[in-house]
N, C-alpha and C positions, 0 to 999 in steps of 0.2 A: 164279128167282134173278137172271137177267139183267135182268128188269124192275125188280126191287128196286134193283139197282145203278144203273140209268139214272135212276130216280126220285130216288135219293139224290144223284146227280151233278147233276141239274137244280136241286135245292135248294142244293147247294154253290155252283153258279154264281151263283144269285140272291143268296146270302149274301155272296159275294165282291164283287158289284156294290154291295151295300149297304155293305160295309166301305169301299169306295173313296169312296162318297158321304160317309160319316161322316168319314173322314179329311180329305176336302177341306173339309168344314164346319169341322172343328177347326183346320185350317191357316189359315182366314180369320176367326178370332175377332177379330183386330185390324184387319181390312180395313174401312174406313169404307163404309157403305152396302151391305155384302154381304148377299145374300139366301140363306138356307140351303136345301138341297135335301132331298128325302125320296123314297125308293123306294116305289113302289106295286106290291105283289105280288098275284098272283091265281092261282087254280087253273086249270090247263090240262088239258082232257080230250083225250088223244091219240086221234084218230078211228079209227085202225086197230089200236091196241094194246089187248089185253084178256087177262084170265086166263080162257081158254076152259074150263078145268076147274072153274071156280067156277060155282055156280048162283045166288048171291045178287046183290044190287045192286052189290057190290064187285068184280064181274068187270071193270068198266071201270077203266082205270088213270089216276090223277090225278097230273099233274106240277106243278112250281112254275115260274111265269113272272114275271120282273120286267117288269111291263107298261109302266111309264113312270117317269120322274123328275119329280116334282112340285115346283115352286118355292114356297117360303113367302114371300109378298110383304108380310108384316106389317112395319110400320116398326120400326127398331131404336131404342134409347134415344138421346136427344140430349144431348150434353154440351158445355160451353164448351171452346173451343180456344185462345183468346187471340190468334188470327190474324184480322185484319180482312178478309182475302180468303176466309176459310172461310164457307160458307153451307149451312145445313141446311134441308130441306123438311119442314115440319110438316104431316102429312096426305098427300094425294095429290099426284102430280107427279113428273116426271123432267126432269133437265137434258139439253140436247142438245149432243152433242160431234161435232166435225167430224174424221173420220178419213180416211186414204187409201182406205178401203173405202166411204166414204159416212157419212151421219149415224148416230150411235149414241147410246144413252141410258144414263144413270147416275143413281144416288142419291148418289154420292160428291161432296160439295161442297168437297173440299180443293183450292182453286184457288191459282194463283200467277201471276206475270207472267214471261214469257220475255224474251229479250234485245231483242226488237222491241217490248216493251210490251204484248203481247197477253195477254189472260186465258186461261190454259190449265189443263188437268188435270195431275195428278201425272205422267202419262206424256208430257206435252207436247202433247196434242191441244187445239186451240182450242175454247173454250166459246162457243157461239153465242148471240147476242142476236137480237132480232126483226129487226134490220137487218144481221145477219152477225157477223163477228168483232168482239170488243170490244177496243179499243186505248186505252192511256193514254200520255200524253207523259212524258218523263223528269222533268219538274218537278211533275207532278201529285201531290197528296197528299190525305189525308182521304177515301179511297174509301169509299163507303157503299152498301149494298144495302137498299132499302126492302122492306117486306113483300110488295108486289106484284111485286118483281123489278126495279123502276126503279133504275138505277145512276147515281150522281153522284160528283163529286170536287171538288177546289178549282177546277176549270175549269167546273163546272156539270153539267147532265144529260148523261150519256154514252150512254144507251140503256136497254134493258130486256132482262133475261134471258128467253130462251125456256124456258118450263116447259110440258111437254106431259103428256097422259094417254092411256090406251088403254082400249078397251072390254073387252078380255080380256087381262089382264097375263100369264096363263099361256102365251100364245102368244109371249111374248118369249123370245129365245134368248140364252143366255150365250155370249160370244165372247172371254173373256179380258180382262185389265186392268179387271175389274169393269164391263165394258160389255155392253149388250144390243142386239140387233138386233130388228126387228119386221117380220113379213110384211105387216102392215097399216099404213096411214098413221096418224101420231100426230095427236091432236086438241089444239089449244092449250087450256091450262087457264085458264079465265076469271078465277079469283080465287085464285092461289097464295098460300101462307103461308110466306114465307121468313124465316129468322132468321140474321142476320149474327153472325159470331164463334162459331158453334156447328157441331158436326159430328154427323151421324147415325152411330151405331156399327153394327156388324154385328148382325143379329138372331139370331145363333147363341147358344144357351144351353149353355155348356160342360158343366154337370152332366148335362143331358139327353143330350147327344151322347156323353159318356163312359159313361153308363149303357147307351145303345144299343150302343155299341162292345163293352162287356163281354157283353151279351146275345148279340150277333152272334158273338163269338168262342166262347162256350159252345155255341151252336147248331151252329156249323161243326164244332167238336171232337166234339160228340155224334154228328153225322151221319157224320163220318169213322170213328168207332168202330163205328157200326152197319154201315157199308159194309165195313169190315175184317172184322167178324164174319160178314157174309154171304159174303164171299170165302173165309173160312176154312171155312165150312160147305160151300161148293161144292167146294173142294179136298179136304176130308175125304170127301165123297160120291164124288168121282171115284176117290180112292185105294181106298176100300172096294170099289167096283165092279170096279176093276182086280184086286183080290185074290180075287175070287170065282172058284171053280173052274169050268172049262168043263163043261157037261153033255153 
């Protein structure tokens, strides 16, 4: 009976983690360049726990383990934004952002100019070009981003955006503000494909996430009922044993 409760609890813990991931995905439906997450669950055979009174193959106890959170790096749909400073990456590539913690990476191309004329992200972090921070003078206009990342304005060529790639994007780690860090060095992307005045939307599919949320809630509720029934059986058994006359 105790084993049944422990197995049920392991499943509830995994379902709770899954619900948190789904909720975070839904909360970022409108976050440009956001990449959805998915929980990978697997069977975990407890090495020392078993039903010794059983003779079949089911004497070993199988628990539920939320093995990892897998990132879906597929591109989101690209839509016009009407802002000349917005840039979308079509295909592979990541923008490089300079933060107090070091270089970070994002697919969110919603850029703007700060008070110093630097090209920055929504959070105010400088967007890096191949020569460092990209700066515009107060009288510059007609800012343009070429397909290969070359930046120009009324004053001429200003530099080129750094667009990088990674051998294994699953190793990227989310750090908030829609930024990623990498344990491995980034590789410059030889031929990026940038589109000015466009924004890559989140790759979250609302209907899919809502369906998964309903399934998760139903599974959690069903497991809770099963655990409650197991506890009631245990209590009933103890009560009946207590009522048996002493021999």
